[in-house]
C-alpha positions in Angstrom: -60.7 85.6 97.6 -58.6 83.1 99.6 -59.4 82.2 103.2 -57.9 80.4 106.1 -58.4 77.1 104.3 -55.9 78.3 101.6 -53.0 78.6 104.0 -50.5 75.9 103.1 -52.1 75.3 99.7 -50.3 75.3 96.4 -52.0 77.8 94.1 -51.4 78.9 90.5 -51.7 82.7 90.8 -51.6 85.5 88.2 -48.5 87.6 88.4 -50.5 90.8 88.4 -52.1 89.7 91.7 -48.7 89.6 93.4 -46.4 92.3 94.8 -42.7 91.6 94.9 -42.2 92.5 98.6 -38.6 93.2 99.5 -37.4 91.7 96.2 -34.1 89.9 95.7 -30.5 91.1 95.5 -29.5 88.3 93.1 -27.3 89.4 90.2 -29.1 90.2 87.0 -27.2 87.5 85.1 -28.6 84.8 87.4 -32.1 86.0 87.0 -32.0 86.3 83.2 -30.1 83.0 82.7 -32.5 81.2 85.0 -35.5 82.8 83.3 -34.3 81.4 79.9 -33.9 78.0 81.4 -37.4 78.1 82.9 -38.9 79.1 79.6 -37.2 76.3 77.8 -38.3 73.8 80.4 -42.0 74.6 80.0 -42.4 77.5 82.3 -43.4 75.7 85.5 -41.6 76.8 88.6 -41.3 73.5 90.5 -40.0 75.4 93.5 -43.0 77.6 94.5 -43.0 81.3 95.6 -44.2 81.8 99.2 -46.8 84.5 99.5 -49.1 86.0 102.1 -52.5 87.5 101.4 -52.8 91.3 101.6 -56.3 91.8 100.3 -59.0 90.3 98.1 -57.1 88.2 95.6 -54.0 90.2 96.3 -50.7 88.8 97.6 -47.2 89.7 98.6 -44.0 87.6 98.2 -42.4 86.7 101.6 -40.1 83.9 100.5 -38.3 82.6 97.4 -38.1 86.1 96.0 -35.5 85.0 93.5 -38.0 82.6 91.9 -40.6 85.4 91.6 -38.0 87.6 89.9 -37.1 84.8 87.5 -40.8 84.2 86.6 -41.3 87.9 86.1 -38.2 88.1 83.8 -39.5 85.1 81.8 -42.7 87.1 81.2 -45.0 84.3 82.5 -48.6 85.1 83.2 -48.9 82.9 86.3 -46.7 81.4 89.0 -47.1 78.6 91.4 -47.2 79.8 95.0 -47.8 78.5 98.5 -50.1 80.6 100.7 -48.5 81.2 104.1 -49.9 82.4 107.4 -49.6 86.2 107.3 -48.5 86.6 110.9 -45.2 88.4 111.6 -43.7 85.2 113.1 -44.6 83.2 110.1 -43.2 85.8 107.7 -39.9 86.0 109.6 -39.6 82.2 109.7 -40.4 81.9 106.0 -37.5 84.3 105.1 -35.2 82.4 107.3 -36.2 79.0 105.8 -35.8 80.5 102.3 -32.2 81.5 103.2 -33.1 85.2 102.6 -32.6 86.3 106.3 -29.9 85.2 108.7 -31.5 83.7 111.9 -30.6 85.4 115.2 -30.1 83.9 118.6 -30.7 85.5 122.0 -27.3 86.3 123.5 -28.9 86.9 126.9 -29.8 83.2 127.2 -27.6 81.5 124.5 -25.6 78.4 125.4 -21.8 78.3 124.9 -22.3 76.0 121.9 -24.8 78.5 120.4 -22.4 81.4 120.8 -19.5 79.4 119.3 -21.5 78.4 116.3 -22.7 82.0 115.7 -19.2 83.4 116.0 -17.7 80.7 113.8 -20.3 81.5 111.1 -19.3 85.2 111.2 -15.5 84.5 111.3 -15.7 82.2 108.3 -17.8 84.5 106.1 -16.1 85.8 103.0 -14.8 89.3 103.5 -15.6 89.2 107.2 -14.2 91.9 109.6 -13.8 89.2 112.3 -11.2 87.1 110.6 -8.5 87.9 113.2 -10.8 87.0 116.1 -9.8 83.8 118.0 -12.9 81.7 118.1 -12.4 79.9 121.4 -11.1 82.9 123.3 -14.1 85.1 122.1 -16.5 82.3 122.8 -15.3 81.7 126.4 -15.1 85.4 127.3 -18.6 86.2 126.0 -20.1 83.1 127.6 -18.6 83.9 131.0 -19.6 87.5 130.9 -22.7 88.8 132.7 -24.6 89.1 129.4 -27.9 88.6 131.1 -27.9 92.3 132.0 -26.5 93.7 128.7 -28.7 96.2 126.9 -26.4 96.5 124.0 -23.4 94.5 122.6 -21.0 97.3 123.6 -19.7 95.4 126.7 -18.1 92.8 124.4 -15.5 95.5 123.4 -14.2 95.4 127.0 -13.7 91.6 127.2 -10.3 91.7 125.4 -11.5 89.1 122.9 -10.4 90.8 119.7 -13.8 92.4 119.1 -13.6 96.2 119.3 -16.0 99.0 118.3 -16.9 99.8 114.7 -17.3 97.1 112.0 -16.4 94.2 114.2 -19.0 95.0 116.8 -21.6 95.7 114.1 -20.9 92.3 112.5 -22.3 90.7 115.7 -25.7 92.3 115.2 -26.3 90.0 112.2 -26.6 86.9 114.5 -27.3 88.2 118.1 -30.1 90.1 119.9 -30.6 90.8 123.6 -33.5 90.5 126.0 -31.8 91.8 129.2 -32.9 90.9 132.7 -33.5 93.8 135.2 -30.2 94.9 136.8 -30.2 94.1 140.6 -29.8 97.0 142.9 -26.8 95.4 144.7 -24.0 93.9 142.6 -20.6 93.1 144.1 -19.0 91.1 141.3 -16.3 93.2 139.7 -16.7 91.5 136.3 -20.3 92.6 136.1 -19.6 96.1 137.5 -16.9 96.6 134.8 -19.5 96.2 132.1 -21.5 99.2 133.4 -20.8 102.9 132.6 -19.5 105.3 135.2 -22.9 106.9 135.4 -24.6 103.6 136.1 -22.0 102.9 138.8 -22.6 106.3 140.5 -26.3 105.7 140.4 -25.8 102.3 142.1 -23.5 103.9 144.7 -26.0 106.6 145.4 -28.8 104.0 146.0 -26.5 102.1 148.4 -25.7 105.3 150.3 -22.0 105.0 149.7 -20.4 108.4 150.4 -17.8 110.2 148.2 -18.9 108.4 145.0 -19.6 111.5 142.9 -15.9 112.3 142.1 -14.7 108.8 141.7 -13.5 107.4 138.4 -14.9 104.2 136.9 -12.1 101.9 138.3 -12.5 103.5 141.7 -16.2 103.0 141.6 -15.8 99.4 140.8 -13.6 98.8 143.8 -15.9 100.8 146.0 -19.0 98.8 145.0 -17.3 95.4 145.0 
């Protein structure tokens, strides 16, 4: 059985000790063609599979899943692996480093440069739903918005930056996540108020003791509170 001293070590493990994990979505052609090349080259995978220990002499692939699939297709008995720290943070980092998962940035605290780079990545992806989005306009409007209070990405659809509901908004979830700050009880900035729902605005008006708020529409509530 491996122990903490095995973490970071290169080990030659039997394939029947390893579970595939989430597997790979690589085309079958790439897997079979690479497997033939691996066999002809002596059967040693010079790029190791990354695994974590799940039990006594039992492992699960957490990175380089394509290589594991190739070795399996080649019918090899053993595969070279690196044993990784099994923590959730290490598993996530391994998948990112292996190029199997897209890293995400915190939109709550992201810099303008971070936002621009993330949007540019999405806009330039083949088959993207964001190809019509103007990079600099979207970057500036998102950067200047009160995103520190956002609980979802929905307020972006109100910034008039070319990103609306549906596929365009969902595309942003590939690179952004949020850790919102508590909403202050008193907000007078109209830009921030416009990102809130009518119900949230009414609750805010109620807490501030403003009369006649219950029948007001959203734009009226914004003017009332600002």
